[in-house]
Every structure is written in structure tokens, then in C-alpha cells.
MIRO-986350 format. One record per residue (C-alpha): chain; x, y, z. Coordinates in steps of 0.25 Angstrom, whole numbers, plus 5000, padded with zeros to 4 digits. Layout:
<vomis>
["A" [X Y Z]];
...
</vomis>
This chain:
<vomis>
["A" [4816 4878 5300]];
["A" [4806 4880 5311]];
["A" [4793 4874 5312]];
["A" [4793 4866 5298]];
["A" [4788 4852 5301]];
["A" [4798 4842 5294]];
["A" [4793 4828 5289]];
["A" [4799 4815 5295]];
["A" [4807 4813 5283]];
["A" [4813 4828 5284]];
["A" [4815 4826 5299]];
["A" [4823 4812 5296]];
["A" [4831 4820 5284]];
["A" [4834 4832 5294]];
["A" [4840 4822 5305]];
["A" [4847 4814 5295]];
["A" [4853 4827 5289]];
["A" [4858 4832 5303]];
["A" [4864 4818 5306]];
["A" [4871 4818 5293]];
["A" [4876 4832 5293]];
["A" [4881 4831 5307]];
["A" [4888 4817 5307]];
["A" [4894 4819 5293]];
["A" [4900 4832 5298]];
["A" [4905 4825 5310]];
["A" [4912 4815 5301]];
["A" [4919 4825 5294]];
["A" [4925 4830 5307]];
["A" [4928 4817 5314]];
["A" [4917 4818 5324]];
["A" [4909 4806 5319]];
["A" [4912 4793 5311]];
["A" [4908 4793 5296]];
["A" [4901 4781 5299]];
["A" [4890 4789 5307]];
["A" [4884 4794 5294]];
["A" [4880 4780 5291]];
["A" [4869 4781 5300]];
["A" [4863 4793 5293]];
["A" [4865 4788 5280]];
["A" [4856 4776 5283]];
["A" [4845 4785 5287]];
["A" [4847 4793 5274]];
["A" [4844 4780 5265]];
["A" [4829 4782 5270]];
["A" [4827 4795 5264]];
["A" [4834 4791 5251]];
["A" [4821 4791 5242]];
["A" [4816 4804 5247]];
["A" [4830 4810 5245]];
["A" [4830 4808 5229]];
["A" [4821 4819 5226]];
["A" [4830 4830 5232]];
["A" [4843 4825 5230]];
["A" [4854 4830 5220]];
["A" [4862 4820 5214]];
["A" [4875 4818 5220]];
["A" [4887 4824 5212]];
["A" [4899 4818 5205]];
["A" [4911 4825 5201]];
["A" [4915 4828 5186]];
["A" [4924 4815 5187]];
["A" [4912 4808 5192]];
["A" [4917 4807 5207]];
["A" [4920 4816 5218]];
["A" [4929 4816 5230]];
["A" [4929 4823 5243]];
["A" [4918 4828 5252]];
["A" [4904 4831 5246]];
["A" [4900 4847 5247]];
["A" [4887 4854 5245]];
["A" [4889 4856 5231]];
["A" [4889 4842 5228]];
["A" [4875 4840 5232]];
["A" [4868 4853 5231]];
["A" [4858 4855 5221]];
["A" [4862 4865 5211]];
["A" [4847 4868 5205]];
["A" [4840 4872 5217]];
["A" [4826 4877 5218]];
["A" [4827 4892 5220]];
["A" [4817 4905 5219]];
["A" [4819 4919 5219]];
["A" [4816 4929 5229]];
["A" [4801 4932 5224]];
["A" [4797 4917 5224]];
["A" [4784 4915 5231]];
["A" [4781 4906 5243]];
["A" [4773 4897 5234]];
["A" [4783 4896 5223]];
["A" [4793 4892 5233]];
["A" [4784 4882 5240]];
["A" [4781 4876 5226]];
["A" [4796 4874 5223]];
["A" [4800 4868 5236]];
["A" [4788 4858 5234]];
["A" [4791 4855 5219]];
["A" [4806 4853 5222]];
["A" [4805 4847 5236]];
["A" [4815 4857 5242]];
["A" [4814 4864 5256]];
["A" [4820 4876 5253]];
["A" [4822 4886 5240]];
["A" [4834 4896 5240]];
["A" [4830 4910 5235]];
["A" [4839 4916 5225]];
["A" [4841 4930 5218]];
["A" [4843 4930 5203]];
["A" [4858 4928 5204]];
["A" [4855 4914 5212]];
["A" [4860 4923 5226]];
["A" [4854 4915 5237]];
["A" [4844 4924 5244]];
["A" [4838 4915 5254]];
["A" [4831 4902 5255]];
["A" [4816 4899 5257]];
["A" [4815 4886 5265]];
["A" [4802 4877 5266]];
["A" [4800 4882 5280]];
["A" [4800 4897 5275]];
["A" [4788 4894 5266]];
["A" [4781 4887 5278]];
["A" [4784 4897 5288]];
["A" [4780 4908 5279]];
["A" [4766 4902 5279]];
["A" [4766 4900 5294]];
["A" [4772 4914 5297]];
["A" [4783 4908 5306]];
["A" [4797 4910 5306]];
["A" [4806 4904 5295]];
["A" [4818 4898 5290]];
["A" [4832 4896 5296]];
["A" [4837 4909 5291]];
["A" [4832 4923 5290]];
["A" [4818 4924 5287]];
["A" [4811 4933 5276]];
["A" [4802 4944 5279]];
["A" [4788 4937 5275]];
["A" [4781 4935 5262]];
["A" [4779 4925 5251]];
["A" [4792 4926 5243]];
["A" [4805 4919 5243]];
["A" [4811 4932 5248]];
["A" [4801 4933 5258]];
["A" [4802 4919 5263]];
["A" [4816 4915 5261]];
["A" [4827 4913 5272]];
["A" [4837 4922 5269]];
["A" [4849 4916 5278]];
["A" [4846 4902 5273]];
["A" [4858 4892 5276]];
["A" [4867 4890 5263]];
["A" [4879 4882 5261]];
["A" [4890 4883 5251]];
["A" [4893 4872 5239]];
["A" [4907 4868 5245]];
["A" [4901 4865 5259]];
["A" [4901 4850 5264]];
["A" [4889 4843 5265]];
["A" [4890 4841 5280]];
["A" [4889 4857 5282]];
["A" [4876 4857 5273]];
["A" [4870 4846 5282]];
["A" [4874 4854 5295]];
["A" [4868 4867 5289]];
["A" [4855 4861 5285]];
["A" [4854 4855 5298]];
["A" [4857 4868 5306]];
["A" [4847 4876 5298]];
["A" [4837 4865 5296]];
["A" [4836 4866 5282]];
["A" [4836 4857 5271]];
["A" [4842 4864 5259]];
["A" [4853 4874 5259]];
["A" [4857 4884 5247]];
["A" [4870 4882 5242]];
["A" [4877 4895 5239]];
["A" [4890 4902 5234]];
["A" [4898 4911 5241]];
["A" [4890 4922 5234]];
["A" [4877 4917 5239]];
["A" [4874 4910 5225]];
["A" [4864 4898 5226]];
["A" [4872 4886 5220]];
["A" [4861 4875 5225]];
["A" [4855 4869 5237]];
["A" [4858 4857 5245]];
["A" [4847 4849 5252]];
["A" [4846 4840 5265]];
["A" [4845 4829 5255]];
["A" [4856 4832 5246]];
["A" [4865 4831 5259]];
["A" [4859 4818 5262]];
["A" [4861 4812 5248]];
["A" [4876 4812 5250]];
["A" [4874 4801 5261]];
["A" [4868 4792 5250]];
["A" [4878 4792 5241]];
["A" [4879 4779 5233]];
["A" [4890 4770 5238]];
["A" [4896 4769 5225]];
["A" [4897 4784 5224]];
["A" [4904 4785 5238]];
["A" [4914 4774 5235]];
["A" [4917 4781 5223]];
["A" [4920 4794 5230]];
["A" [4928 4787 5241]];
["A" [4938 4781 5230]];
["A" [4939 4794 5223]];
["A" [4943 4800 5236]];
["A" [4954 4790 5240]];
["A" [4959 4789 5226]];
["A" [4959 4804 5223]];
["A" [4963 4810 5236]];
["A" [4970 4799 5243]];
["A" [4976 4793 5231]];
["A" [4972 4779 5235]];
["A" [4974 4769 5223]];
["A" [4960 4765 5219]];
["A" [4964 4750 5216]];
["A" [4969 4748 5231]];
["A" [4958 4754 5239]];
["A" [4943 4749 5237]];
["A" [4931 4757 5241]];
["A" [4917 4752 5243]];
["A" [4905 4759 5248]];
["A" [4892 4752 5254]];
["A" [4881 4761 5261]];
["A" [4890 4773 5263]];
["A" [4901 4764 5270]];
["A" [4914 4764 5262]];
["A" [4924 4753 5263]];
["A" [4938 4755 5260]];
["A" [4948 4743 5257]];
["A" [4961 4741 5250]];
["A" [4975 4746 5253]];
["A" [4979 4760 5256]];
["A" [4994 4766 5257]];
["A" [4994 4771 5271]];
["A" [4988 4774 5284]];
["A" [4986 4789 5281]];
["A" [4980 4785 5268]];
["A" [4971 4775 5275]];
["A" [4965 4785 5285]];
["A" [4963 4795 5273]];
["A" [4956 4785 5265]];
["A" [4946 4782 5276]];
["A" [4944 4797 5280]];
["A" [4942 4801 5265]];
["A" [4932 4789 5263]];
["A" [4924 4793 5275]];
["A" [4923 4808 5271]];
["A" [4917 4804 5257]];
["A" [4902 4809 5258]];
["A" [4892 4797 5260]];
["A" [4903 4788 5267]];
["A" [4896 4783 5279]];
["A" [4909 4776 5284]];
["A" [4922 4769 5279]];
["A" [4926 4754 5281]];
["A" [4941 4754 5281]];
["A" [4947 4741 5275]];
["A" [4959 4748 5270]];
["A" [4973 4742 5271]];
["A" [4985 4751 5273]];
["A" [4996 4746 5264]];
["A" [5010 4752 5259]];
["A" [5013 4753 5244]];
["A" [5021 4743 5237]];
["A" [5028 4750 5225]];
["A" [5017 4753 5215]];
["A" [5011 4740 5215]];
["A" [5003 4739 5228]];
["A" [5002 4740 5243]];
["A" [5009 4732 5254]];
["A" [5003 4731 5268]];
</vomis>
């Protein structure tokens, strides 16, 4: 985004997002340990207060719990600030200030995404310099004139790590979420992505339990799940070495888990009453 000067807080958040995105992506591909995320998570705590104003609430499933990896649709905002092509630069600047956003999607009457006006687009239009990460407009004072036409977008079923890497690549703080027909479904911001790493321990432990019980068919009264500061401890008995390995891997893959402490004991089942080591 060229010559826009970022505040020290914004610089910190940008660096943090790069770290989280890259490290989190590497853990999914076996190129880093899940515990590597813990260092970045500790840094996020310092930004917790400022995060609240721009954070969408973390979702829950219709059953009050969810399993599996979090996707963009889980944290995106479905009621983003938008403008149409004839919106003025003054109107867009006021909206950005009022809603504390760094970009505004430009839509047509049927909610098709036409482009995005970034904060830098407005600033650079006043300075007469090159703007934006995509194809610039042709000059003027309306959204149609100032918007970046080929702005980066993402699909709702994309993993959060993909959104983080896309933001880092294009140096933007907000991504429009679009359907295959280019309909605007929502937006996801840098703070939305960071919020997943600040999930309450109770929520993290609950999801790990759901994953183990629903996907691995672990008996809930035989395995105990505890979480503290993103570290999940698994204890109790499990039926086989294969199930043991799968339980650790699945727990590590739950979003918000920094690392897993393994205290499980492999035991063979004895009839219907229990397990034998």
C-alpha cells in the first residue's frame, strides 16, 4: 500500500498477523510445531483491549458447539459498510472514520462486488500518487473513480490461514468475502483473524472434547480435556496407539490451541466395563 504511514500499533498488528499466518500455515503442513504459535499468542494479549471495537463475536453452531477447522465464514462480518459507485470521497472518508474500517467494498444494486476503496486510495487521490494493490481507477472523487477494481477477495469456505497470508501478500487489512458469482457475502478483517487466537480456554476445551467424541468416538468419561492459556492437556485412557496419535493430532488442529500436553495412557478394552493396560 505504498507510502501510507502506519502507526506503531498498526505496525505491531501487521507483524503479528504475518507471524500468525505463516506459523499457523506451517503447523498444518508439518513444517512447524503447534507450540510455535504460543509466542505470537502472548503478543496478541497486549492488543486485546483495542481489538474489541472491531471484532465480530466468535460463532457457535446450532447445537452450541462446533468441530473441525475454522473457516472465513466463521469469523467474517456479514453486515459490512458498503457504498455504491456514485458515493463521494467525503462520504467514504466519513464512513471509514465512523465505523473504524480501513476499506469499503463498492457494490452494484444486486450486491455484486465492483471494487474496494481502501484508505490509501483516498489518501493517495489527494496526493496524486499511485494507489492501491490492484487496478487503479481513472481519477475523480467518486467510488467508481477511486476504487481498486482487482482488489483481493476470498471465499467463505477458505481456511483462516489462507486469509491471513492473502492479507500479508497484498498488505491490506480487510478482505471482501464473495460467492462464486462475485456476490458480496461479508468482509473479514485482520482483527477478526486475530480473535481466533484469543478464544476462551473453556471454549477451546469444549471444542477439543467435541472433536474427540464426535470424530474419534472417544468415551467422554475416559478422557479428560483441560485448557489453560491455549495449552490443552489430555489425560485418561484411550483404546489404541493409533487412536492416541489421532487424538493428539486432532487436538493440535483445533483453532486457538497453542500446544498439547499428552498425559494419555493407551489401554486395551476389557468387555464393556473399562480398559486394561
